C-alpha positions in Angstrom: 158.9 92.3 90.7 156.8 92.8 87.6 153.0 92.4 88.0 150.7 91.3 85.3 149.3 94.3 83.6 145.5 94.7 83.5 144.0 94.5 80.0 143.1 98.2 79.3 141.1 99.6 76.5 142.8 101.8 73.8 143.6 105.2 75.2 143.5 104.2 78.9 147.2 103.8 79.2 148.9 107.0 78.1 152.3 105.5 79.0 151.9 102.6 76.6 151.1 103.0 72.9 147.5 102.2 72.2 148.4 99.7 69.5 150.4 97.7 72.1 147.3 97.7 74.3 145.1 96.5 71.5 147.5 93.8 70.2 149.8 93.2 73.2 151.0 89.8 71.8 152.2 91.3 68.6 155.8 92.5 68.9 156.9 93.5 65.4 156.3 93.3 61.7 158.1 90.0 61.3 155.7 88.3 63.7 152.7 89.5 61.6 154.3 88.1 58.4 155.3 84.9 60.1 152.0 84.1 61.8 149.6 85.1 59.0 151.8 83.6 56.2 152.0 80.5 58.3 148.2 80.0 57.8 149.0 79.1 54.2 150.5 75.7 55.1 148.0 73.0 54.3 146.9 70.8 57.3 145.0 67.5 57.6 141.9 69.4 58.9 142.0 71.7 55.8 142.2 68.7 53.5 139.3 67.1 55.3 137.1 70.2 55.1 138.0 70.6 51.4 137.1 67.0 50.7 133.7 67.4 52.3 133.1 70.6 50.3 134.0 69.0 47.0 131.8 66.0 47.9 128.8 68.3 48.5 129.6 70.1 45.3 129.6 66.8 43.4 126.3 65.9 44.9 124.9 69.1 43.5 126.4 68.5 40.1 124.9 65.0 39.9 121.4 66.2 40.9 121.6 69.0 38.4 122.6 66.6 35.6 119.6 64.5 36.6 117.4 67.5 36.4 118.7 68.4 32.9 117.9 64.9 31.7 114.4 64.7 33.4 113.3 68.3 33.1 112.5 71.0 35.7 109.6 68.9 37.0 112.2 66.8 38.8 112.8 69.9 41.0 109.3 69.8 42.5 107.8 72.7 40.6 104.1 72.5 40.1 101.6 75.3 39.5 101.1 77.8 41.0 104.6 77.6 42.7 107.1 77.9 39.8 109.8 79.6 41.9 111.2 77.5 44.6 114.5 76.6 46.3 116.6 77.9 43.4 115.3 81.5 43.6 115.2 81.3 47.4 118.9 80.3 47.5 119.8 82.8 44.8 118.6 85.7 46.9 120.2 84.1 50.0 123.7 84.0 48.4 123.4 87.5 47.0 122.5 88.7 50.5 125.5 86.8 52.0 127.8 88.8 49.8 126.7 92.2 51.1 128.5 92.0 54.4 131.8 91.9 52.6 131.2 95.2 50.9 129.8 96.7 54.1 132.8 95.7 56.2 135.5 96.4 53.6 134.2 99.5 52.0 131.7 101.4 54.2 133.5 100.7 57.5 136.7 101.7 55.8 135.3 105.0 54.9 134.1 105.5 58.5 137.5 104.3 59.8 136.0 101.6 61.9 139.0 99.9 63.5 137.4 96.5 64.1 137.2 95.8 60.4 141.0 95.4 60.0 141.2 91.7 61.1 138.1 90.4 59.5 137.6 92.4 56.2 139.8 90.2 54.0 137.8 87.1 54.8 134.6 89.0 54.3 135.8 90.3 50.9 136.6 86.8 49.7 133.3 85.6 51.1 131.6 88.3 49.0 133.2 87.2 45.7 132.5 83.5 46.3 129.0 84.2 47.4 128.2 86.2 44.3 129.8 83.4 42.2 127.5 81.0 43.9 124.4 83.2 43.4 125.2 83.6 39.7 124.8 79.9 39.2 121.1 79.9 40.2 119.5 81.8 37.4 121.2 79.3 35.1 120.2 76.3 37.2 116.6 77.6 37.2 116.5 77.5 33.4 115.0 74.5 31.6 117.7 74.8 29.0 120.7 76.1 30.9 123.0 76.0 27.8 120.9 78.9 26.5 121.9 81.2 29.4 123.5 83.7 27.1 120.0 84.7 25.9 119.9 86.8 29.2 122.9 88.9 28.3 121.7 92.2 26.9 123.5 92.6 23.6 122.2 92.7 20.0 122.9 89.1 18.8 122.4 86.7 16.0 118.7 86.4 16.9 118.3 90.0 15.9 116.4 90.8 19.1 117.2 92.2 22.5 116.4 90.2 25.7 113.3 91.3 27.4 114.3 94.3 29.7 111.2 93.7 31.8 112.4 90.2 32.8 113.7 89.9 36.4 116.3 87.5 35.0 117.9 90.3 32.9 117.9 92.6 36.0 119.7 89.9 37.9 122.3 89.6 35.2 123.1 93.3 35.6 123.1 93.1 39.4 125.4 90.0 39.6 127.9 91.0 36.9 128.3 94.5 38.4 128.7 93.3 41.9 131.1 90.5 41.0 133.3 92.9 38.9 133.6 95.6 41.6 134.0 93.1 44.5 136.7 91.1 42.7 138.6 94.3 41.7 138.3 95.6 45.3 139.6 92.3 46.7 142.5 92.1 44.3 143.6 95.8 44.8 143.7 95.3 48.5 145.7 92.1 48.1 148.6 93.6 46.2 150.8 94.6 49.1 150.3 91.3 50.8 151.0 89.4 47.6 154.3 91.2 47.4 155.2 90.1 51.0 154.5 86.5 50.0 156.6 87.0 46.9 159.6 88.1 48.9 159.2 85.2 51.3 158.6 82.5 48.7 161.4 80.0 48.0 159.6 77.9 45.2 160.6 79.5 41.9 157.3 78.7 40.1 155.1 80.1 42.9 157.4 83.1 43.3 157.0 83.9 39.6 153.2 83.7 39.9 153.2 85.9 42.9 155.6 88.4 41.2 153.1 88.6 38.3 150.2 89.2 40.6 152.0 91.7 42.7 152.4 94.0 39.6 156.0 94.9 40.5 155.1 96.3 44.0 158.2 97.5 45.7 156.7 99.2 48.8 157.8 102.7 47.8 156.1 105.9 49.0 154.9 106.6 45.5 153.2 103.2 45.2 151.6 103.6 48.6 150.3 107.0 47.7 148.6 105.7 44.5 147.4 102.5 46.3 145.6 104.4 49.1 143.9 106.7 46.6 142.8 103.8 44.4 141.6 101.9 47.4 139.7 104.9 48.7 138.1 105.5 45.3 137.0 101.8 45.0 135.6 101.9 48.6 133.5 105.0 47.7 132.5 103.4 44.4 131.5 100.1 46.0 129.5 101.6 48.7 126.4 102.3 46.6 126.4 98.7 45.5 125.3 97.7 49.0 122.1 99.7 48.4 121.6 99.2 44.7 122.3 95.5 44.0 120.0 94.0 46.5 117.4 96.7 45.7 117.5 95.4 42.1 117.1 91.8 43.4 114.1 93.0 45.5 112.5 94.3 42.3 112.1 90.7 41.2 109.3 90.6 43.7 108.2 94.2 44.4 107.3 94.8 40.8 104.7 92.0 40.8 101.1 92.3 42.0 101.4 89.0 44.0 100.1 89.4 47.6 103.1 89.8 49.9 105.4 91.0 47.1 103.9 94.3 45.9 105.4 96.5 48.6 107.6 99.6 48.5 109.4 98.5 51.6 111.2 95.7 49.8 114.4 97.5 48.7 115.4 98.7 52.2 114.1 95.6 53.7 116.2 93.4 51.4 119.3 95.5 52.0 119.1 95.3 55.8 118.4 91.6 55.6 121.4 91.1 53.2 123.7 92.9 55.6 122.3 90.9 58.6 122.8 87.5 56.9 126.2 88.5 55.6 127.4 89.4 59.1 126.1 86.0 60.3 128.2 84.3 57.7 131.2 86.4 58.7 130.9 84.9 62.2 130.4 81.4 60.8 133.7 81.8 58.9 135.9 84.1 61.1 135.4 82.3 64.4 136.5 78.9 63.3 139.4 80.5 61.4 140.7 82.4 64.5 140.5 79.2 66.5 142.1 76.9 63.8 144.9 79.2 63.0 145.4 80.5 66.6 144.7 84.1 65.6 142.8 85.1 68.7 145.3 87.9 69.3 144.4 89.4 65.8 140.6 88.8 65.9 140.0 90.0 69.4 137.0 90.0 71.6 136.6 93.7 71.0 136.4 93.1 67.2 133.7 90.4 67.7 131.9 92.7 70.2 131.8 95.5 67.6 130.6 93.2 64.8 128.0 91.7 67.1 126.6 95.2 67.8 126.2 95.7 64.1 124.5 92.3 63.8 122.1 93.3 66.6 121.3 96.6 64.9 120.6 95.0 61.5 118.5 92.3 63.2 116.3 95.0 64.8 115.9 96.8 61.4 114.9 93.5 59.8 112.4 92.8 62.7 111.0 96.3 62.2 110.5 95.5 58.5 108.6 92.3 59.4 106.3 94.2 61.7 105.8 96.9 59.2 104.7 94.3 56.6 102.0 93.1 59.0 100.9 96.6 59.9 100.6 97.7 56.3 98.6 94.6 55.4 96.3 95.2 58.4 95.5 98.8 57.6 95.4 98.4 53.9 91.9 97.1 53.7 93.0 94.7 51.0 91.5 91.2 51.8 94.1 89.4 49.7 97.0 90.9 51.6 95.4 90.4 54.9 94.5 86.8 54.2 98.0 86.1 52.8 99.8 87.4 56.0 97.4 85.5 58.2 98.1 82.4 56.3 101.9 83.1 56.5 101.9 83.2 60.3 99.0 81.0 61.4 98.2 78.9 58.3 99.9 76.6 55.9 103.4 78.1 56.2 103.4 79.0 59.9 106.3 76.5 60.6 108.6 78.4 58.1 107.5 81.8 59.3 108.1 81.1 62.9 111.6 79.6 62.2 112.3 82.9 60.4 110.9 85.1 63.3 112.7 83.2 66.1 116.0 83.0 64.3 116.1 86.6 63.0 114.2 88.5 65.7 114.2 86.7 69.0 117.6 85.0 69.3 119.7 88.0 68.2 118.2 89.9 71.1 120.7 88.0 73.2 123.4 90.3 71.9 122.2 93.0 74.2 124.2 91.1 76.7 127.9 92.1 76.6 128.9 88.7 78.0 127.3 86.9 75.0 128.6 89.4 72.5 132.1 88.5 73.7 131.5 84.8 73.7 132.8 83.3 70.5 131.0 80.0 71.0 127.6 81.7 71.3 128.3 84.0 68.4 129.2 80.9 66.2 126.0 79.1 67.3 123.9 82.2 66.7 125.4 82.7 63.3 124.2 79.3 62.3 120.7 80.2 63.4 120.9 83.5 61.5 121.9 81.7 58.3 119.0 79.3 58.8 116.6 82.1 59.6 117.6 84.2 56.6 117.3 81.3 54.2 113.7 80.7 55.6 113.0 84.5 55.2 113.6 84.2 51.5 111.5 80.9 51.5 108.7 82.7 53.3 108.8 85.5 50.7 108.8 83.3 47.6 106.8 80.2 48.2 103.8 81.3 50.4 103.1 84.2 48.1 103.0 82.1 45.0 101.0 79.3 46.7 98.3 81.7 48.1 97.5 84.3 45.5 94.1 85.8 44.6 91.8 82.9 43.7 91.3 80.0 46.1 91.1 77.5 43.3 94.7 78.5 42.4 96.1 77.8 45.9 98.6 75.0 46.1 101.6 73.7 47.9 105.3 73.1 47.3 107.2 70.0 48.1 111.0 70.1 47.4 112.5 67.0 46.0 115.9 65.4 46.4 117.0 67.5 43.4 116.3 70.7 45.3 118.1 69.6 48.4 121.0 68.2 46.4 121.6 71.5 44.5 121.1 73.5 47.7 123.8 71.3 49.4 126.0 71.6 46.3 125.9 75.4 46.5 127.4 75.3 50.0 130.0 72.9 48.7 130.8 75.2 45.8 131.1 78.2 48.1 133.3 76.6 50.8 135.5 74.9 48.2 136.5 78.2 46.7 136.9 79.8 50.2 139.1 76.9 51.5 141.3 77.1 48.4 141.6 80.9 48.8 142.8 80.8 52.5 145.7 78.4 51.5 146.8 80.5 48.6 146.5 84.1 49.9 146.5 85.7 53.3 143.2 85.5 55.2 144.1 88.8 56.9 145.5 92.0 55.6 149.1 92.0 56.8 149.8 95.5 55.5 146.9 97.0 57.4 147.6 95.2 60.6 151.2 96.6 60.4 149.7 100.1 60.2 148.1 99.5 63.6 151.1 97.8 65.1 154.1 100.3 64.8 157.7 99.1 64.8 158.7 98.0 68.2 160.7 100.5 70.2 162.4 100.0 73.6 160.6 102.0 76.3 163.0 104.2 78.4 161.3 102.9 81.7 162.6 99.4 82.3 159.5 98.5 84.3 157.1 99.4 81.6 159.3 97.7 79.0 159.1 94.5 81.1 155.3 94.9 81.2 155.2 95.1 77.4 157.4 92.0 77.1 155.9 89.7 79.7 153.0 91.5 81.5 150.3 90.2 79.2 149.4 86.5 79.1 149.8 84.6 75.8 146.6 83.7 73.9 147.3 80.0 74.7 146.8 80.9 78.4 143.6 83.0 78.2 142.5 82.6 74.6 141.6 86.3 74.2 142.8 89.9 74.4 141.0 93.1 74.9 138.6 92.0 77.6 137.4 94.6 80.0 
């Protein structure tokens, strides 16, 4: 009589292949193709989510149109705070995009196995987050139709854009990051597009997929060039994690404004970007694994490993917060000291404490293995992380501008419905593109999953073969695999 096999970790069952232990419900390549390609079928829930995203985007478009007609004053700007929700949200979305590069490139170079099932969604998230961030320097302009003035090229005005302007730096950062991230995403998609091409029955869609697949035939020569190109792009994209958000941090660090003029900003911004990006990965991946019944692909072990990375980056961000206060305290600079006191106990204390609780206190729960392996808690925590990281950028931008050197210059900032509408529209824009993506292309890398799940072979021992067949419960019974 066969007994139910215990869920072992990789390497603990020498008599059963480790891949079978990691993905016990996956029997063969055809199952991978069938289940992941099956996520491309539209459902009522998907149409509902897409409709909500488009509605939010239209709200943002309407409020932006109103702002163009009325002027930037409709957005709540008033001296001394002339940067507000737009720049805050710009930095937020650039940060969101960093986890995609981290998971897809850096963890690929380090051969971290848990990236396999989540990196495709994080790469797509990166591209769409950078697309969203790229809108905000334009939205922030009083005359957005003149945005091409920012592009550094000798033009009909016979002048060059000001290379000292942070807006010009942001153009370089966004265009570079968008180009590399899009290329990296597309190259990794080619084998999976070829799988969809071979399975497609619609002649029009099959022709489109055949064009995108670039003639991929799954030959050894193609795989050899593919792996080399992918490795090169991973190595090339890795410095972007450090460089792009460092450039964005220079928007602040190069100024003399209290709270901004700090050498800690580049590493501080990079750590915060990775932290917020991982939070968004949880926000996206956990509902996807539930909605598409992919719990046996995105396992608890994968979530556990990503949660450890989230905890580490949270602690780095917390250290940066404390370092800021310590540097201001020992600096002897009364402007810095007064600013940081005002940030935590003064006018903007409510925003600062939201930031500290969401980014420093709540992630400490991930020291508990039980909570690291609880998808419901990880999803709730990810929402708090997204909230806290948005307020981190708010605390950096608004309090510094509202509390500079001279008391007579001090002021406040009151966002209007235009600010909130465009903020809501940015989330609608992002999720609209992401929802369209997951119904056109695979949300997981089928080809890489197949590398982990070898072709099924019959085991010579009938008892062990029976264990492999029926010894593990189906995800519908337990919901998870890989528990210890």
